[in-house]
Backbone and ligand atoms as CSV (ligand in chain L), in Angstrom:
chain,resi,resn,atom,element,x,y,z
A,1,UNK,N,N,267.813,42.259,133.928
A,1,UNK,CA,C,267.635,42.509,132.762
A,1,UNK,C,C,268.069,44.219,132.456
A,2,UNK,N,N,267.417,45.101,133.168
A,2,UNK,CA,C,267.606,46.524,133.218
A,2,UNK,C,C,269.175,46.698,133.171
A,3,UNK,N,N,269.830,46.039,134.179
A,3,UNK,CA,C,271.350,46.185,134.411
A,3,UNK,C,C,272.180,45.980,133.111
A,4,UNK,N,N,271.803,44.793,132.318
A,4,UNK,CA,C,272.581,44.308,131.318
A,4,UNK,C,C,272.237,45.433,130.043
A,5,UNK,N,N,271.273,45.919,130.071
A,5,UNK,CA,C,271.011,46.833,128.978
A,5,UNK,C,C,271.618,47.954,129.254
A,6,UNK,N,N,271.966,48.531,130.297
A,6,UNK,CA,C,272.608,49.837,130.578
A,6,UNK,C,C,274.101,49.721,130.188
A,7,UNK,N,N,274.518,48.476,130.613
A,7,UNK,CA,C,276.122,48.248,130.085
A,7,UNK,C,C,276.230,48.159,128.698
A,8,UNK,N,N,275.221,47.534,127.951
A,8,UNK,CA,C,275.541,47.743,126.488
A,8,UNK,C,C,275.609,49.187,125.906
A,9,UNK,N,N,274.756,49.918,126.541
A,9,UNK,CA,C,274.540,51.507,126.108
A,9,UNK,C,C,275.959,52.006,126.487
A,10,UNK,N,N,276.640,51.533,127.623
A,10,UNK,CA,C,277.726,52.464,128.155
A,10,UNK,C,C,278.945,52.019,127.108
A,11,UNK,N,N,278.781,50.884,126.747
A,11,UNK,CA,C,280.087,50.179,125.855
A,11,UNK,C,C,279.819,50.916,124.573
A,12,UNK,N,N,278.908,51.045,123.925
A,12,UNK,CA,C,278.723,51.591,122.482
A,12,UNK,C,C,279.054,53.207,122.703
A,13,UNK,N,N,278.646,54.009,123.781
A,13,UNK,CA,C,279.176,55.193,124.019
A,13,UNK,C,C,280.666,55.486,123.965
A,14,UNK,N,N,281.235,54.495,124.776
A,14,UNK,CA,C,282.629,54.655,124.978
A,14,UNK,C,C,283.433,54.548,123.550
A,15,UNK,N,N,283.039,53.531,122.790
A,15,UNK,CA,C,283.424,53.450,121.474
A,15,UNK,C,C,283.313,54.424,120.565
A,16,UNK,N,N,282.179,55.138,120.891
A,16,UNK,CA,C,282.038,56.436,119.852
A,16,UNK,C,C,282.963,57.536,120.367
A,17,UNK,N,N,283.212,57.558,121.438
A,17,UNK,CA,C,284.192,58.803,121.852
A,17,UNK,C,C,285.373,58.327,121.128
A,18,UNK,N,N,285.991,57.314,121.116
A,18,UNK,CA,C,287.329,56.956,120.456
A,18,UNK,C,C,287.448,57.304,119.016
A,19,UNK,N,N,286.232,56.892,118.657
A,19,UNK,CA,C,286.203,57.333,117.156
A,19,UNK,C,C,286.252,58.559,116.579
A,20,UNK,N,N,285.431,59.457,117.627
A,20,UNK,CA,C,285.368,60.788,117.387
A,20,UNK,C,C,286.642,61.582,117.493
A,21,UNK,N,N,287.554,60.916,118.341
A,21,UNK,CA,C,288.632,61.851,118.885
A,21,UNK,C,C,289.649,61.493,117.722
A,22,UNK,N,N,289.490,60.153,116.778
A,22,UNK,CA,C,290.818,60.079,116.007
A,22,UNK,C,C,291.023,61.075,115.071
A,23,UNK,N,N,290.218,61.677,114.480
A,23,UNK,CA,C,290.750,62.892,113.350
A,23,UNK,C,C,291.558,63.863,113.952
A,24,UNK,N,N,291.255,64.188,115.162
A,24,UNK,CA,C,292.214,65.199,115.683
A,24,UNK,C,C,293.521,64.892,115.658
A,25,UNK,N,N,293.967,63.373,116.013
A,25,UNK,CA,C,295.406,63.111,115.999
A,25,UNK,C,C,295.844,62.984,114.660
A,26,UNK,N,N,294.731,62.722,113.668
A,26,UNK,CA,C,295.156,62.702,112.296
A,26,UNK,C,C,295.461,63.832,111.447
A,27,UNK,N,N,295.236,65.013,112.137
A,27,UNK,CA,C,295.570,66.162,111.310
A,27,UNK,C,C,296.990,66.533,110.993
A,28,UNK,N,N,296.801,66.783,109.590
A,28,UNK,CA,C,298.141,66.962,108.718
A,28,UNK,C,C,298.458,68.209,108.120
A,29,UNK,N,N,299.238,68.555,107.623
A,29,UNK,CA,C,299.496,69.773,106.852
A,29,UNK,C,C,298.800,71.072,107.440
A,30,UNK,N,N,298.280,71.974,106.447
A,30,UNK,CA,C,297.819,73.289,106.823
A,30,UNK,C,C,296.574,73.182,107.948
A,31,UNK,N,N,295.955,71.884,108.114
A,31,UNK,CA,C,294.876,71.901,108.928
A,31,UNK,C,C,295.372,71.912,110.143
A,32,UNK,N,N,296.552,71.810,110.633
A,32,UNK,CA,C,297.053,71.753,112.133
A,32,UNK,C,C,297.174,73.317,112.580
A,33,UNK,N,N,296.946,74.140,111.682
A,33,UNK,CA,C,297.000,75.809,111.958
A,33,UNK,C,C,295.745,76.165,112.823
A,34,UNK,N,N,295.874,76.361,113.913
A,34,UNK,CA,C,294.569,77.029,114.856
A,34,UNK,C,C,294.072,78.423,114.396
A,35,UNK,N,N,292.861,78.574,114.605
A,35,UNK,CA,C,292.121,79.938,114.163
A,35,UNK,C,C,292.997,81.113,115.095
A,36,UNK,N,N,292.856,81.975,114.266
A,36,UNK,CA,C,293.417,83.349,114.603
A,36,UNK,C,C,295.137,83.410,115.094
A,37,UNK,N,N,295.961,82.392,114.460
A,37,UNK,CA,C,297.075,82.457,114.513
A,37,UNK,C,C,297.938,82.572,113.273
A,38,UNK,N,N,298.912,83.246,113.346
A,38,UNK,CA,C,300.160,82.927,112.268
A,38,UNK,C,C,300.847,81.638,112.424
A,39,UNK,N,N,300.722,80.969,111.359
A,39,UNK,CA,C,301.182,79.454,111.298
A,39,UNK,C,C,302.396,79.457,110.153
A,40,UNK,N,N,303.542,78.691,110.718
A,40,UNK,CA,C,304.615,78.663,109.776
A,40,UNK,C,C,304.919,77.244,109.764
A,41,UNK,N,N,305.368,76.818,108.705
A,41,UNK,CA,C,305.733,75.421,108.381
A,41,UNK,C,C,307.144,75.269,107.897
A,42,UNK,N,N,307.904,73.961,108.179
A,42,UNK,CA,C,309.382,73.944,107.572
A,42,UNK,C,C,309.391,73.239,106.434
A,43,UNK,N,N,308.203,72.777,105.858
A,43,UNK,CA,C,307.941,72.470,104.418
A,43,UNK,C,C,307.161,73.096,103.595
A,44,UNK,N,N,307.066,72.612,102.334
A,44,UNK,CA,C,306.379,73.516,101.492
A,44,UNK,C,C,304.782,72.794,101.776
A,45,UNK,N,N,303.615,73.612,101.169
A,45,UNK,CA,C,302.543,72.990,101.219
A,45,UNK,C,C,301.926,72.523,102.624
A,46,UNK,N,N,302.519,73.340,103.578
A,46,UNK,CA,C,302.068,72.802,104.995
A,46,UNK,C,C,302.734,71.610,105.667
A,47,UNK,N,N,303.534,71.210,105.028
A,47,UNK,CA,C,304.258,69.974,105.470
A,47,UNK,C,C,305.552,70.286,106.578
A,48,UNK,N,N,305.843,69.286,107.053
A,48,UNK,CA,C,307.113,69.390,108.082
A,48,UNK,C,C,306.525,69.716,109.477
A,49,UNK,N,N,307.357,70.542,110.253
A,49,UNK,CA,C,307.140,70.821,111.520
A,49,UNK,C,C,306.275,72.159,111.479
A,50,UNK,N,N,305.416,72.394,112.417
A,50,UNK,CA,C,304.587,73.543,112.590
A,50,UNK,C,C,304.856,74.559,113.747
A,51,UNK,N,N,305.040,75.631,113.592
A,51,UNK,CA,C,304.982,76.508,114.942
A,51,UNK,C,C,303.896,77.699,114.615
A,52,UNK,N,N,303.282,77.975,115.675
A,52,UNK,CA,C,302.213,79.138,115.487
A,52,UNK,C,C,302.357,80.175,116.459
A,53,UNK,N,N,302.132,81.546,116.211
A,53,UNK,CA,C,302.135,82.851,116.970
A,53,UNK,C,C,301.219,83.659,116.965
A,54,UNK,N,N,300.921,84.103,118.085
A,54,UNK,CA,C,299.830,85.387,118.498
A,54,UNK,C,C,300.375,86.501,118.253
A,55,UNK,N,N,301.593,87.041,118.699
A,55,UNK,CA,C,302.299,88.345,118.467
A,55,UNK,C,C,303.676,88.298,117.688
A,56,UNK,N,N,304.198,87.168,117.683
A,56,UNK,CA,C,305.558,87.043,117.005
A,56,UNK,C,C,306.582,86.570,117.780
A,57,UNK,N,N,308.007,86.734,117.078
A,57,UNK,CA,C,308.848,86.297,117.710
A,57,UNK,C,C,310.161,86.907,117.186
A,58,UNK,N,N,311.054,87.618,118.099
A,58,UNK,CA,C,311.943,88.519,117.744
A,58,UNK,C,C,313.269,87.783,117.234
A,59,UNK,N,N,313.304,86.562,117.629
A,59,UNK,CA,C,314.608,85.669,117.072
A,59,UNK,C,C,314.252,84.298,117.204
A,60,UNK,N,N,313.958,83.732,115.905
A,60,UNK,CA,C,313.543,82.214,115.909
A,60,UNK,C,C,314.830,81.501,116.366
A,61,UNK,N,N,315.866,81.834,116.214
A,61,UNK,CA,C,317.136,81.117,116.544
A,61,UNK,C,C,317.407,80.846,117.952
A,62,UNK,N,N,316.838,81.614,118.835
A,62,UNK,CA,C,317.018,81.365,120.312
A,62,UNK,C,C,315.903,80.372,120.835
A,63,UNK,N,N,316.154,79.830,122.043
A,63,UNK,CA,C,315.442,79.081,122.957
A,63,UNK,C,C,313.976,79.643,123.356
A,64,UNK,N,N,313.910,80.951,123.147
A,64,UNK,CA,C,312.456,81.469,123.528
A,64,UNK,C,C,311.420,81.353,122.418
A,65,UNK,N,N,310.395,80.657,122.695
A,65,UNK,CA,C,309.392,80.088,121.823
A,65,UNK,C,C,309.757,78.940,120.981
A,66,UNK,N,N,309.151,78.790,119.836
A,66,UNK,CA,C,309.430,77.454,119.090
A,66,UNK,C,C,311.047,77.628,118.620
A,67,UNK,N,N,311.088,76.281,118.363
A,67,UNK,CA,C,312.782,75.963,117.934
A,67,UNK,C,C,312.682,75.409,116.772
A,68,UNK,N,N,313.867,75.430,115.969
A,68,UNK,CA,C,313.817,74.455,114.767
A,68,UNK,C,C,313.105,75.369,113.608
A,69,UNK,N,N,312.867,76.505,113.729
A,69,UNK,CA,C,312.199,77.204,112.489
A,69,UNK,C,C,313.119,78.544,111.997
A,70,UNK,N,N,314.092,78.688,112.572
A,70,UNK,CA,C,314.978,79.724,111.972
A,70,UNK,C,C,315.452,79.277,110.717
A,71,UNK,N,N,315.347,80.276,109.820
A,71,UNK,CA,C,315.950,80.177,108.420
A,71,UNK,C,C,315.394,78.775,107.877
A,72,UNK,N,N,314.095,78.398,108.229
A,72,UNK,CA,C,313.591,76.866,107.968
A,72,UNK,C,C,311.975,76.967,107.637
A,73,UNK,N,N,311.415,78.282,107.215
A,73,UNK,CA,C,310.276,78.298,106.768
A,73,UNK,C,C,309.911,78.340,105.317
A,74,UNK,N,N,308.991,77.349,105.128
A,74,UNK,CA,C,308.864,77.106,103.497
A,74,UNK,C,C,307.281,77.639,103.299
A,75,UNK,N,N,306.503,77.486,104.129
A,75,UNK,CA,C,305.016,77.829,103.832
A,75,UNK,C,C,304.394,78.318,105.147
A,76,UNK,N,N,303.327,79.072,104.942
A,76,UNK,CA,C,302.584,79.730,105.935
A,76,UNK,C,C,301.329,79.882,105.785
A,77,UNK,N,N,300.361,80.049,106.848
A,77,UNK,CA,C,299.037,80.310,106.778
A,77,UNK,C,C,298.855,81.487,107.736
A,78,UNK,N,N,298.391,82.589,107.476
A,78,UNK,CA,C,298.289,83.869,108.370
A,78,UNK,C,C,296.881,83.854,108.567
A,79,UNK,N,N,296.338,83.167,109.829
A,79,UNK,CA,C,294.909,83.188,110.316
A,79,UNK,C,C,294.681,84.125,111.233
A,80,UNK,N,N,295.649,84.953,111.448
A,80,UNK,CA,C,295.699,86.015,112.608
A,80,UNK,C,C,294.307,86.998,112.410
A,81,UNK,N,N,294.102,87.343,110.906
A,81,UNK,CA,C,293.284,88.527,110.719
A,81,UNK,C,C,293.989,89.945,110.681
A,82,UNK,N,N,295.475,90.040,110.781
A,82,UNK,CA,C,296.244,91.028,110.656
A,82,UNK,C,C,297.306,90.766,109.561
A,83,UNK,N,N,297.886,91.842,109.094
A,83,UNK,CA,C,299.083,91.730,108.453
A,83,UNK,C,C,300.409,91.602,109.306
A,84,UNK,N,N,301.039,90.749,108.751
A,84,UNK,CA,C,302.467,90.146,109.604
A,84,UNK,C,C,303.497,90.777,108.751
A,85,UNK,N,N,304.684,91.176,109.512
A,85,UNK,CA,C,305.869,91.338,108.759
A,85,UNK,C,C,306.924,90.193,109.253
A,86,UNK,N,N,307.595,89.605,108.358
A,86,UNK,CA,C,308.672,88.589,108.309
A,86,UNK,C,C,309.902,88.957,107.879
A,87,UNK,N,N,310.842,88.872,108.586
A,87,UNK,CA,C,312.409,89.469,108.546
A,87,UNK,C,C,313.536,88.439,108.240
A,88,UNK,N,N,314.253,88.812,107.317
A,88,UNK,CA,C,315.479,87.770,107.393
A,88,UNK,C,C,316.525,87.945,108.524
A,89,UNK,N,N,316.363,88.979,109.121
A,89,UNK,CA,C,317.380,89.088,110.260
A,89,UNK,C,C,316.431,88.870,111.526
A,90,UNK,N,N,317.329,88.807,112.725
A,90,UNK,CA,C,316.537,88.684,113.992
A,90,UNK,C,C,316.229,90.247,114.446
A,91,UNK,N,N,315.670,90.113,115.392
A,91,UNK,CA,C,315.196,91.797,115.932
A,91,UNK,C,C,314.296,92.644,114.789
A,92,UNK,N,N,313.804,91.953,113.765
A,92,UNK,CA,C,312.946,92.410,112.890
A,92,UNK,C,C,313.957,93.312,111.845
A,93,UNK,N,N,315.006,92.814,111.456
A,93,UNK,CA,C,315.877,93.759,110.818
A,93,UNK,C,C,315.994,93.030,109.474
A,94,UNK,N,N,316.781,93.495,108.430
A,94,UNK,CA,C,317.180,93.142,107.194
A,94,UNK,C,C,316.081,93.011,106.296
A,95,UNK,N,N,315.974,92.064,105.105
A,95,UNK,CA,C,314.927,92.145,104.250
A,95,UNK,C,C,313.710,91.859,104.841
A,96,UNK,N,N,312.645,92.724,104.505
A,96,UNK,CA,C,311.167,92.652,105.196
A,96,UNK,C,C,310.305,92.093,104.115
A,97,UNK,N,N,309.462,91.002,104.512
A,97,UNK,CA,C,308.401,90.533,103.595
A,97,UNK,C,C,307.067,90.565,104.295
A,98,UNK,N,N,305.729,90.964,103.748
A,98,UNK,CA,C,304.717,91.129,104.414
A,98,UNK,C,C,303.477,89.741,104.190
A,99,UNK,N,N,302.936,89.572,105.066
A,99,UNK,CA,C,301.894,88.309,104.846
A,99,UNK,C,C,300.777,88.956,104.966
A,100,UNK,N,N,299.728,89.092,104.262
A,100,UNK,CA,C,298.458,89.563,104.489
A,100,UNK,C,C,297.437,88.568,104.970
A,101,UNK,N,N,296.425,89.093,105.474
A,101,UNK,CA,C,295.232,88.163,106.150
A,101,UNK,C,C,294.350,87.897,105.104
A,102,UNK,N,N,293.552,86.663,105.428
A,102,UNK,CA,C,292.728,86.298,104.719
A,102,UNK,C,C,292.872,85.912,103.053
A,103,UNK,N,N,293.905,85.618,102.912
A,103,UNK,CA,C,294.485,85.035,101.515
A,103,UNK,C,C,294.840,83.583,101.600
A,104,UNK,N,N,294.390,82.846,102.450
A,104,UNK,CA,C,294.626,81.362,102.563
A,104,UNK,C,C,296.206,81.209,102.876
A,105,UNK,N,N,296.472,80.051,102.632
A,105,UNK,CA,C,297.826,79.500,103.013
A,105,UNK,C,C,298.498,79.465,101.667
A,106,UNK,N,N,299.946,79.489,101.593
A,106,UNK,CA,C,300.824,79.469,100.626
A,106,UNK,C,C,302.298,79.252,100.886
A,107,UNK,N,N,302.724,78.753,99.981
A,107,UNK,CA,C,304.371,78.457,100.155
A,107,UNK,C,C,304.856,80.075,99.985
A,108,UNK,N,N,305.790,80.295,100.915
A,108,UNK,CA,C,306.722,81.673,100.700
A,108,UNK,C,C,307.057,81.730,99.448
A,109,UNK,N,N,307.354,83.101,99.114
A,109,UNK,CA,C,308.025,83.477,97.805
A,109,UNK,C,C,309.423,82.678,97.738
A,110,UNK,N,N,310.218,82.435,96.678
A,110,UNK,CA,C,311.308,81.804,96.560
A,110,UNK,C,C,312.512,82.618,97.408
A,111,UNK,N,N,312.296,83.875,97.217
A,111,UNK,CA,C,313.458,84.790,97.870
A,111,UNK,C,C,313.464,84.643,99.607
A,112,UNK,N,N,312.238,84.415,99.981
A,112,UNK,CA,C,312.114,84.227,101.565
A,112,UNK,C,C,312.233,82.857,102.068
A,113,UNK,N,N,312.065,81.813,101.211
A,113,UNK,CA,C,312.238,80.319,101.618
A,113,UNK,C,C,313.587,80.171,102.504
A,114,UNK,N,N,313.257,79.614,103.659
A,114,UNK,CA,C,314.504,79.451,104.644
A,114,UNK,C,C,315.281,80.538,105.024
A,115,UNK,N,N,314.429,81.847,104.730
A,115,UNK,CA,C,315.384,82.801,105.247
A,115,UNK,C,C,314.868,83.561,106.595
A,116,UNK,N,N,313.492,83.400,106.970
A,116,UNK,CA,C,312.902,84.186,108.033
A,116,UNK,C,C,313.369,83.916,109.249
A,117,UNK,N,N,314.073,84.939,109.926
A,117,UNK,CA,C,314.581,84.921,111.391
A,117,UNK,C,C,313.672,85.510,112.516
A,118,UNK,N,N,312.841,86.243,112.074
A,118,UNK,CA,C,312.041,86.889,113.328
A,118,UNK,C,C,310.537,87.400,112.282
A,119,UNK,N,N,309.547,87.524,113.148
A,119,UNK,CA,C,308.337,87.911,112.571
A,119,UNK,C,C,307.517,88.445,113.510
A,120,UNK,N,N,306.443,89.243,113.210
A,120,UNK,CA,C,305.682,90.073,114.222
A,120,UNK,C,C,304.392,90.426,113.466
A,121,UNK,N,N,303.272,90.474,114.504
A,121,UNK,CA,C,302.070,91.048,114.042
A,121,UNK,C,C,302.210,92.662,113.991
A,122,UNK,N,N,301.813,93.140,112.772
A,122,UNK,CA,C,301.375,94.553,112.649
A,122,UNK,C,C,300.499,95.123,113.445
L,1,CA,CA,CA,317.645,84.789,108.199
């Protein structure tokens, strides 16, 4: 009887692990952004593909770092704790926009939507 009892307990334990893991796979929108990162999204309101950075990327159009983000960012969440610069050109050139920390997530301003080609932590 003791062995049977232990098997039942183990079965319940396994089921609980599966349940607890499910929300992580169901993360959507802005909630995909890890702590302490600069997150960018291809769609508005945290939709579409996500990429996130610790220090930045001098050319979103090349194969180094995330791909598919060049001239394709529509919303951001700066969770880095630092101000970031975002640029229309590669190599931190051209029109420059700033992203302040601690202001939550937002769609980028219309002038910057689908324009950012490089970005960096200041
Ligand atoms: Ca650009």
